[in-house]
LOPATOR-254717 format. One line per 2 residues: their letters; for each residue x, y, z of N, C-alpha, C. Coordinates in Angstrom, 2 decimals. Example, Ala and Ser with C-alpha at 12.3 -4.5 7.8 and 13.67 -1.06 7.14 Angstrom:
<sites>
AS> 13.19:-5.69:7.80:12.30:-4.50:7.80:13.20:-3.30:7.80  12.85:-2.25:7.08:13.67:-1.06:7.14:12.90:0.03:7.87 .
</sites>
This chain:
<sites>
MT> 102.86:55.50:104.64:103.13:56.18:105.88:102.56:55.32:107.02  103.38:55.06:107.99:102.95:54.25:109.12:102.24:55.11:110.15 .
LI> 101.67:54.47:111.14:100.95:55.18:112.19:101.90:56.06:113.01  103.09:55.55:113.27:104.08:56.33:114.04:104.48:57.58:113.26 .
QL> 104.67:57.45:111.95:105.05:58.60:111.13:103.92:59.63:111.09  102.68:59.16:111.03:101.54:60.07:111.04:101.45:60.82:112.37 .
VL> 101.66:60.12:113.46:101.63:60.75:114.78:102.76:61.79:114.90  103.94:61.45:114.40:105.06:62.41:114.42:104.73:63.65:113.59 .
LL> 104.10:63.45:112.44:103.73:64.57:111.59:102.69:65.45:112.30  101.75:64.84:112.99:100.75:65.61:113.75:101.40:66.37:114.90 .
VV> 102.37:65.77:115.56:103.07:66.44:116.66:103.86:67.65:116.14  104.55:67.47:115.02:105.31:68.58:114.44:104.37:69.71:114.03 .
AG> 103.25:69.37:113.41:102.27:70.39:113.02:101.71:71.09:114.25  101.47:70.34:115.31:100.96:70.94:116.54:101.95:71.90:117.17 .
VC> 103.21:71.53:117.17:104.24:72.41:117.72:104.36:73.68:116.88  104.33:73.54:115.56:104.41:74.72:114.68:103.21:75.63:114.90 .
GS> 102.02:75.05:115.03:100.83:75.85:115.28:100.88:76.53:116.64  101.41:75.84:117.64:101.53:76.44:118.98:102.52:77.59:118.99 .
VA> 103.64:77.42:118.30:104.63:78.50:118.22:104.02:79.71:117.51  103.28:79.47:116.44:102.65:80.57:115.72:101.64:81.30:116.59 .
RA> 100.82:80.55:117.35:99.85:81.18:118.24:100.55:81.97:119.33  101.67:81.47:119.83:102.42:82.19:120.87:103.03:83.48:120.31 .
LV> 103.50:83.44:119.06:104.08:84.63:118.45:103.04:85.73:118.27  101.84:85.34:117.89:100.78:86.31:117.65:100.12:86.75:118.95 .
GS> 100.11:85.88:119.95:99.51:86.22:121.23:98.09:85.71:121.35  97.73:84.74:120.55:96.39:84.17:120.59:96.38:82.98:121.53 .
SR> 95.28:82.82:122.25:95.19:81.68:123.16:93.90:80.90:122.97  93.19:81.14:121.90:91.93:80.44:121.65:92.22:79.05:121.10 .
GG> 91.49:78.07:121.59:91.63:76.71:121.09:92.66:75.91:121.87  92.73:74.65:121.52:93.63:73.75:122.22:94.59:73.06:121.28 .
CL> 94.86:71.81:121.57:95.83:71.03:120.82:95.39:70.78:119.38  94.13:70.44:119.19:93.64:70.19:117.83:93.69:71.45:116.97 .
VS> 93.41:72.59:117.58:93.49:73.85:116.85:94.93:74.12:116.43  95.87:73.81:117.29:97.28:74.00:116.96:97.70:73.10:115.80 .
IV> 97.23:71.86:115.79:97.56:70.94:114.71:96.99:71.44:113.38  95.74:71.87:113.41:95.11:72.39:112.19:95.84:73.65:111.72 .
LG> 96.19:74.53:112.65:96.94:75.73:112.29:98.31:75.39:111.69  98.94:74.34:112.20:100.22:73.92:111.65:100.10:73.49:110.20 .
FI> 99.04:72.75:109.88:98.85:72.31:108.49:98.40:73.46:107.59  97.52:74.33:108.09:97.13:75.51:107.30:98.34:76.41:107.07 .
GA> 99.16:76.56:108.10:100.38:77.37:107.96:101.36:76.77:106.97  101.47:75.45:106.95:102.36:74.80:105.98:101.87:75.06:104.57 .
YL> 100.56:75.03:104.38:100.00:75.28:103.05:100.21:76.75:102.64  99.81:77.68:103.52:99.96:79.10:103.19:101.42:79.51:103.07 .
GG> 102.24:79.01:103.97:103.67:79.32:103.90:104.31:78.76:102.66  103.90:77.55:102.26:104.41:76.97:101.02:104.01:77.78:99.81 .
LL> 102.77:78.30:99.82:102.34:79.16:98.71:103.18:80.44:98.65  103.43:81.05:99.80:104.26:82.26:99.83:105.68:81.97:99.37 .
AS> 106.23:80.87:99.83:107.60:80.52:99.45:107.72:80.26:97.96  106.75:79.56:97.39:106.83:79.27:95.96:106.57:80.53:95.13 .
HF> 105.70:81.41:95.63:105.43:82.65:94.90:106.66:83.55:94.83  107.38:83.65:95.92:108.57:84.50:95.97:109.85:83.73:95.69 .
KL> 109.71:82.43:95.35:110.84:81.57:95.01:111.88:81.53:96.13  111.41:81.29:97.34:112.28:81.23:98.51:112.49:79.77:98.92 .
PE> 113.68:79.43:99.40:113.94:78.05:99.81:113.38:77.76:101.20  113.30:76.49:101.53:112.88:76.08:102.87:114.12:75.94:103.74 .
PL> 114.29:76.82:104.73:115.50:76.76:105.56:115.52:75.60:106.55  114.36:75.04:106.90:114.32:73.98:107.91:113.30:72.91:107.53 .
PL> 113.59:72.10:106.49:112.63:71.04:106.14:112.79:69.84:107.08  111.69:69.20:107.39:111.70:68.02:108.23:111.02:66.91:107.45 .
TI> 111.76:65.83:107.17:111.23:64.73:106.39:110.83:63.59:107.32  109.55:63.23:107.24:109.01:62.14:108.05:108.34:61.16:107.11 .
GG> 108.90:59.98:106.98:108.31:58.95:106.15:108.21:59.33:104.69  109.15:60.05:104.17:109.13:60.47:102.78:108.32:61.72:102.53 .
TS> 107.68:62.25:103.56:106.90:63.48:103.44:107.69:64.62:104.06  107.94:65.64:103.27:108.69:66.80:103.76:107.71:67.81:104.35 .
FP> 107.98:68.26:105.57:107.13:69.24:106.24:107.93:70.53:106.40  107.45:71.64:105.83:108.18:72.91:105.91:107.97:73.60:107.25 .
VM> 108.84:73.35:108.19:108.67:73.83:109.56:108.64:75.36:109.62  109.64:76.00:109.02:109.73:77.46:109.10:108.55:78.13:108.40 .
WS> 108.20:77.63:107.22:107.09:78.24:106.49:105.75:77.93:107.15  105.67:76.82:107.86:104.46:76.50:108.59:104.24:77.50:109.72 .
II> 105.29:77.84:110.42:105.19:78.82:111.52:104.84:80.19:110.96  105.48:80.59:109.87:105.20:81.90:109.27:103.78:81.96:108.74 .
GA> 103.37:80.93:108.00:102.02:80.91:107.44:100.94:80.87:108.51  101.16:80.06:109.55:100.17:79.98:110.64:100.12:81.29:111.42 .
SL> 101.25:81.95:111.59:101.26:83.25:112.27:100.45:84.28:111.50  100.63:84.31:110.19:99.86:85.23:109.36:98.37:84.90:109.42 .
FV> 98.04:83.62:109.40:96.64:83.19:109.44:96.00:83.55:110.77  96.70:83.30:111.87:96.16:83.62:113.20:96.03:85.13:113.37 .
AA> 97.00:85.88:112.86:96.92:87.34:112.95:95.72:87.86:112.17  95.46:87.31:111.00:94.31:87.74:110.21:93.00:87.38:110.93 .
LT> 92.93:86.19:111.52:91.73:85.80:112.26:91.51:86.69:113.48  92.59:87.03:114.15:92.49:87.89:115.33:92.00:89.28:114.95 .
LL> 92.49:89.80:113.83:92.04:91.11:113.37:90.57:91.09:112.97  90.14:90.01:112.32:88.75:89.91:111.89:87.80:89.69:113.07 .
AG> 88.22:88.91:114.05:87.35:88.59:115.19:87.30:89.73:116.19  88.34:90.50:116.28:88.38:91.59:117.26:88.68:91.07:118.64 .
RK> 88.65:91.96:119.60:88.93:91.59:120.99:87.64:91.21:121.69  87.80:90.36:122.70:86.67:90.02:123.55:86.37:91.20:124.48 .
RL> 85.11:91.46:124.66:84.71:92.52:125.59:84.48:91.90:126.95  84.91:92.59:127.99:84.72:92.09:129.36:83.38:92.49:129.91 .
</sites>
């Protein structure tokens, strides 16, 4: 994997994490948090997809590495929602 392919993979993960945070309504963290959420979501979403034997509707292949875009967004959304429920709301 070249440096350009790694940067593209990080950008895709960041976009997936940002979309997931927007869906849940969370605004904590920045760009790095979105990238990490994208990769955690890809892992969790992949586990859910394999458990229920569901296909990947939108795979993105970068440098021979397939990134599950749809499952990344779903998995990251579930992860952010669980974190938000555990952390609770901020008090003013």
